[in-house]
N, C-alpha and C positions, 0 to 999 in steps of 0.2 A: 885649529880655527871651524867653524862651522857653514855650512852653503844653504841655502834654500834653492830648490829646483823650480827655475822659470816658468810661469803658467805658459804653457804651449797645448794648441790642441793638435790632437793625433785621430788617425781613424783606426779602429779596430774592432775584431770580430772573435768570438768565442768560437775554438775549431768544434766540431761535435766527432770528427774521425768517419763518419758516415753519410749515408745517402740522405739522411735527415738533416744535414745542413742545408741552413735556409739561406744564410747568407754568406753571398761570393762576391764580393766587391771587384769592380774592374780590374785594381791593381793586383790583387793576387791571380785572378784569372791570365792576366797579363804576364806574371812572374812566373805562371805555370808553365804556359805556352814557350817562353822564354829559357824555360830549364832552369830556373834560380829556385824553382820550389819545385818537390817532387813528394813522394808517397813513400812509406816501405812498409812491409807487411799488410797489405792492403785485405781487407775482410777477416782479419783476426782482430783479438783482443789488445794484439802490440802493434796497431796500426800507429805509425810517425809521419809528421808531416816533415821533411827536411827540406831546412831553408839557408841558401847559400849567402852568407853574408862578409864582410870585410874581415871578421875574426876567424874565420872558418864557418863550416858547417854547423847547423845550431839546430836541433830538434825537437818538436812540441808534440807534447803526448794530446790524448784525449781531454776536453775540457780546460787546455790552455788559451789564453788569449795570442793571436797573431795581429802584431802593430804593424802599421805605416807610419813611419816616422818623420818628422817635416822637411827631410830632403829626400822624403823616397825611400829610405831605408825600411826592410820588413825584417823584423825577428818575433821570435815567442816571448812570451814571460807566463809565469805562473800566476794562476788564479788569486791566489792569497796577495803576491806583490802589487799584481794589477789594480785589485780591489783596493790595497792601502795607497796606491800612487795616482790614480787616475778615479775621475767622477764624470757625469755624464755631462756634455757641453749644453747650454741651453741653445734655443735659436739663434741667439745674437753672439755674434762673435765677438764683437766688442767685450759684451758682458762676460763671455767664456774668460777673456783675455783678462780682465782687470779684477783683482785681488786686493782686498785690504786686510792686513794681517794674515795673510795665508788663507782668507776664505772667500769664495768667489762672491762678488757682487750680486748676481741673481739670489745665491740664497741669500745673501742679506735683504735684498728687498722683498723676498718672500716671509723673511720673518719679519719686516717692520710691516707688512702688508696686514699678515696674522694679528700683530699686537694693535695695529690701527681698527681695524674690525672687532676685536674684543673687547665687549661690553667691560667698564669700570676699570680699563686700563690706564695708566697714568702714561703719558709720553709729552 
């Protein structure tokens, strides 16, 4: 049997592993303060972000995404999996949550708008 992932909106950021990290969402700062997230090999090319999860400690490497799920759970995700699974949500939470045949409604609206604005387009 096949299953389709339900459309949910999550928060995430790409971890740089260094002082150039521009994004520090409040949820990751809180997790660091609570000791649920910590770093190993700081200042080396092998720096890792360690995340305590229900399944045990997971590690993120430089360039991985750190996700805060719908129940506040934090976990790492490799860039190729993240980019295949997620797309940036629009400003409207409703539009981000509505999908038609697996395509986000905000993307469909953009395509319709392009078609309407294109000269000689039959619609």
